[in-house]
C-alpha positions as CSV (number, residue, x, y, z in Angstrom):
1,M,38.7,12.0,-14.5
2,P,41.2,12.9,-17.2
3,L,43.1,16.2,-16.9
4,S,41.4,17.6,-20.0
5,H,38.0,17.0,-18.6
6,S,39.0,18.6,-15.3
7,L,40.3,21.8,-17.2
8,V,37.0,22.0,-19.1
9,A,35.1,21.7,-15.9
10,V,37.1,24.6,-14.5
11,L,36.3,26.7,-17.6
12,V,32.6,26.0,-17.1
13,T,32.7,27.2,-13.5
14,I,34.3,30.5,-14.6
15,I,31.6,31.1,-17.1
16,W,28.9,30.3,-14.6
17,G,30.5,32.5,-11.9
18,L,30.5,35.5,-14.2
19,S,26.9,34.8,-15.2
20,F,25.7,35.9,-11.7
21,V,27.1,39.3,-12.5
22,V,25.3,39.4,-15.8
23,I,22.0,38.2,-14.1
24,K,22.3,41.0,-11.5
25,L,22.8,43.6,-14.3
26,G,20.0,42.1,-16.4
27,V,17.3,42.0,-13.7
28,G,18.0,45.7,-13.1
29,T,16.5,46.5,-16.5
30,M,14.0,43.7,-17.0
31,P,11.5,41.6,-15.0
32,P,13.5,38.5,-13.8
33,L,11.2,35.8,-15.2
34,L,11.0,37.6,-18.5
35,L,14.8,37.7,-18.7
36,A,14.9,33.9,-18.0
37,A,12.3,33.3,-20.7
38,L,14.3,35.2,-23.2
39,R,17.4,33.3,-22.2
40,F,15.9,29.9,-23.0
41,F,14.1,31.2,-26.1
42,F,17.4,32.0,-27.7
43,V,18.9,28.7,-26.4
44,A,16.2,26.9,-28.4
45,F,15.6,29.1,-31.4
46,P,16.7,29.0,-34.2
47,A,19.0,26.1,-33.3
48,I,16.1,23.6,-32.9
49,F,15.5,23.8,-36.6
50,F,19.0,22.6,-37.3
51,V,19.7,20.2,-34.5
52,R,18.2,16.7,-34.3
53,R,16.2,15.6,-31.3
54,P,18.3,13.9,-28.7
55,Q,18.1,10.1,-28.5
56,T,16.3,9.9,-25.2
57,T,12.7,9.9,-24.0
58,W,10.4,13.0,-24.4
59,G,9.8,12.7,-20.6
60,N,13.5,13.1,-19.9
61,V,13.8,16.1,-22.1
62,L,10.7,17.7,-20.6
63,A,11.9,17.0,-17.0
64,Y,15.4,18.5,-17.7
65,G,13.9,21.6,-19.3
66,F,11.5,22.1,-16.4
67,F,14.0,21.6,-13.6
68,L,16.8,23.5,-15.3
69,G,14.9,26.3,-17.0
70,V,11.7,27.0,-15.0
71,A,12.6,25.8,-11.5
72,Q,16.3,26.5,-11.2
73,F,16.6,29.7,-13.1
74,G,13.1,31.1,-12.5
75,L,13.9,30.9,-8.7
76,L,17.4,32.2,-9.1
77,F,16.6,35.2,-11.3
78,A,13.7,36.1,-8.9
79,A,15.9,35.8,-5.8
80,I,18.6,38.1,-7.3
81,A,15.9,40.6,-8.3
82,F,14.6,40.5,-4.8
83,G,18.0,41.6,-3.4
84,M,20.2,38.5,-3.3
85,P,23.8,39.7,-3.9
86,A,25.3,38.1,-6.9
87,S,28.4,37.0,-5.0
88,L,26.3,35.3,-2.3
89,A,24.0,33.7,-4.9
90,S,27.1,32.2,-6.6
91,L,28.0,30.6,-3.2
92,V,24.6,29.4,-2.1
93,M,23.9,27.8,-5.5
94,Q,26.8,25.4,-4.9
95,A,24.5,23.5,-2.5
96,Q,23.6,21.8,-5.7
97,V,26.8,19.7,-5.2
98,F,25.4,18.1,-2.1
99,F,21.8,17.8,-3.5
100,T,23.2,16.0,-6.6
101,I,25.4,13.6,-4.6
102,L,22.5,12.9,-2.2
103,F,20.0,12.3,-5.1
104,A,22.5,10.2,-7.0
105,A,23.1,8.0,-3.9
106,F,19.4,7.3,-3.3
107,L,18.1,7.2,-6.9
108,M,21.1,5.8,-8.9
109,N,23.0,3.9,-6.2
110,E,26.1,6.0,-6.7
111,R,27.8,5.7,-3.3
112,P,30.3,8.5,-2.5
113,T,33.7,7.5,-1.1
114,P,34.7,8.5,2.4
115,H,37.0,11.3,1.1
116,Q,34.2,12.6,-1.1
117,I,31.8,12.6,1.9
118,A,34.4,14.4,4.0
119,G,35.0,17.0,1.2
120,G,31.3,17.5,0.9
121,L,30.9,18.1,4.6
122,I,33.8,20.6,4.6
123,G,32.3,22.4,1.6
124,A,28.9,22.5,3.4
125,L,30.6,24.0,6.4
126,G,32.0,26.8,4.2
127,L,28.5,27.5,2.9
128,V,27.2,27.7,6.4
129,I,29.9,30.1,7.5
130,I,28.9,32.4,4.7
131,A,25.1,32.0,4.9
132,V,24.4,32.2,8.6
133,P,25.0,36.0,8.9
134,R,22.7,36.6,6.0
135,L,19.7,34.6,7.3
136,T,18.1,37.6,9.0
137,G,15.4,40.1,8.1
138,S,14.0,40.4,4.6
139,G,17.0,38.6,3.0
140,A,15.9,35.2,4.3
141,G,13.2,34.8,1.5
142,A,15.7,35.4,-1.3
143,F,18.2,33.1,0.4
144,L,15.7,30.3,0.6
145,M,14.6,30.8,-3.0
146,T,18.3,30.4,-3.9
147,V,18.6,27.2,-1.9
148,A,15.4,25.9,-3.7
149,A,17.1,26.8,-7.0
150,A,20.2,24.8,-6.0
151,A,18.0,21.8,-5.2
152,S,16.3,22.1,-8.7
153,W,19.8,22.1,-10.2
154,G,20.6,18.9,-8.4
155,V,17.4,17.3,-9.8
156,A,18.3,18.5,-13.3
157,N,21.8,16.9,-12.9
158,I,20.2,13.5,-12.1
159,V,17.8,13.8,-15.0
160,S,20.7,14.5,-17.4
161,K,22.5,11.5,-16.1
162,R,19.5,9.3,-16.7
163,A,19.5,10.5,-20.3
164,G,22.8,8.6,-20.9
165,R,25.3,9.3,-23.5
166,V,23.3,11.5,-25.9
167,D,24.3,14.4,-28.1
168,M,24.5,17.1,-25.4
169,L,24.1,20.1,-27.7
170,S,20.8,18.7,-29.0
171,Y,19.8,17.8,-25.5
172,I,20.3,21.4,-24.2
173,V,18.7,22.9,-27.3
174,W,15.6,20.7,-27.2
175,A,15.2,21.0,-23.4
176,G,15.4,24.8,-23.8
177,V,12.0,24.7,-25.7
178,V,10.3,23.7,-22.4
179,A,11.1,26.9,-20.4
180,P,10.1,30.0,-22.3
181,L,6.3,29.7,-22.3
182,P,5.9,28.8,-18.6
183,L,8.4,31.6,-17.6
184,L,6.6,34.1,-19.8
185,A,3.2,33.1,-18.4
186,L,4.5,33.6,-14.9
187,S,6.0,37.0,-15.8
188,L,2.7,38.1,-17.3
189,L,0.9,36.9,-14.2
190,I,3.3,38.5,-11.7
191,D,4.5,41.6,-13.5
192,G,1.5,42.3,-15.7
193,P,1.2,42.6,-19.5
194,A,2.0,46.3,-19.6
195,Q,5.3,45.9,-17.8
196,V,6.3,42.9,-19.9
197,A,5.4,44.7,-23.2
198,T,7.4,47.8,-22.1
199,A,10.4,45.7,-21.2
200,L,10.4,43.9,-24.5
201,T,10.0,47.1,-26.6
202,S,12.7,49.1,-24.8
203,M,15.6,46.6,-24.5
204,S,19.0,48.3,-24.5
205,P,22.1,47.0,-26.1
206,S,23.4,46.0,-22.7
207,T,20.2,44.0,-22.0
208,W,20.6,42.2,-25.3
209,A,24.2,41.4,-24.4
210,A,23.1,40.0,-21.1
211,V,20.6,37.7,-22.8
212,A,23.2,36.6,-25.4
213,Y,25.7,35.7,-22.6
214,L,23.2,33.8,-20.6
215,A,21.9,31.9,-23.6
216,Y,25.0,30.9,-25.4
217,P,28.2,30.5,-23.3
218,T,26.4,30.0,-20.0
219,T,23.7,27.6,-21.2
220,V,24.4,26.0,-24.6
221,F,28.1,25.6,-24.0
222,A,28.5,25.3,-20.2
223,F,25.5,23.2,-19.5
224,G,26.1,21.0,-22.5
225,V,29.7,20.3,-21.3
226,W,28.4,19.8,-17.7
227,A,25.8,17.2,-18.9
228,Y,28.5,15.5,-21.0
229,L,30.8,15.2,-18.0
230,L,28.0,13.9,-15.8
231,S,27.1,11.2,-18.4
232,R,30.7,9.9,-18.3
233,H,31.8,10.3,-14.6
234,P,30.1,9.8,-11.2
235,A,28.2,12.7,-9.9
236,A,30.4,12.8,-6.8
237,T,33.5,13.4,-9.1
238,V,32.0,16.1,-11.4
239,T,29.7,18.2,-9.2
240,P,32.4,19.3,-6.7
241,F,34.0,21.4,-9.4
242,A,31.0,23.7,-9.2
243,L,32.4,24.9,-5.8
244,L,34.8,27.0,-7.9
245,V,31.9,29.0,-9.2
246,P,31.8,31.3,-6.2
247,V,35.4,32.2,-6.7
248,A,34.6,33.7,-10.1
249,G,31.3,35.0,-8.9
250,I,32.8,36.9,-5.9
251,L,35.7,38.3,-8.0
252,G,33.4,39.3,-10.8
253,S,30.9,40.9,-8.4
254,A,33.7,42.9,-6.8
255,L,35.1,44.1,-10.1
256,F,31.9,44.9,-12.0
257,L,29.3,45.5,-9.3
258,G,31.4,46.9,-6.5
259,E,30.1,44.2,-4.1
260,E,32.4,43.9,-1.1
261,M,33.9,40.6,0.0
262,H,33.5,40.5,3.7
263,P,36.0,38.6,5.9
264,V,33.5,35.9,6.7
265,E,32.9,35.3,3.0
266,A,36.7,35.0,2.4
267,I,36.9,32.4,5.2
268,G,33.9,30.5,4.0
269,G,35.3,30.6,0.4
270,A,38.6,29.2,1.6
271,V,36.8,26.3,3.4
272,I,34.8,25.6,0.3
273,V,37.9,25.4,-1.9
274,A,39.5,23.1,0.8
275,G,36.5,20.8,0.6
276,L,36.7,20.8,-3.2
277,T,40.4,19.9,-3.1
278,L,39.7,16.9,-0.8
279,N,36.7,15.8,-2.9
280,V,38.6,15.9,-6.2
281,F,42.1,14.9,-5.3
282,G,41.6,13.0,-2.1
283,G,41.4,9.6,-3.8
284,K,44.7,10.1,-5.7
285,I,46.4,11.3,-2.5
286,L,45.2,8.3,-0.5
287,G,46.1,6.0,-3.3
288,R,49.7,7.2,-3.4
289,R,50.0,6.9,0.3
290,K,48.8,3.3,0.2
291,T,51.3,2.6,-2.6
292,A,54.1,4.1,-0.7
């Protein structure tokens, strides 16, 4: 993958990492599914009136909108609202790397190389190191919801790859139309019409800022770029960059939320970065050694 694409991928991971901090702040003032619905409402409107429909099937657009908007972020926002720390959520969500590579291997015949498999296993070990101490008590439910959100992200990655080389801005905007109504309906069902109405009529400037950050840099820009990269490079090359998301997530959570980074999280994070390094640069290193 060209250096310019690698640098853009790193920028996307920083934006995504900080988004976990924003989500944590947002669900503190608004029902989580309602916040997710607003996020995708502003992704789609008013942009949909100015952006042409992407040149792919309606089924593909609907599937991407569902797995990205309703499944992935509905589950993630709810998990954080139920007590999942933002820093830990940013780590667990990177299981999407392994889900994506697994789905791509079975559904699209993209076979990962030995060094990519090794890097993925090392990254998985890092996630296990961090996750095992948390899998106790009431935190288990929120943790499993986050894992399910990561699996949904993996499915969304495969759906976007099947779309081919389409205009990614239009793809994200039109897929964003799918999520608001199901998320709003679920919020009305779970939280009740009175709580939803109160939340909508009493939004503070900070809540509006959270919605704007989640809608534009996090979704329109970052997911558009991510889908662009996946349409041009193998999933096993692109998705490991997402392992950098926890680095930004942990640092942002410590700075803005006061969440502590425990020694086990530091060790697990270092293992994840080691796996990412092997996954991304292992082929070049081995190639140079063979040449030498």
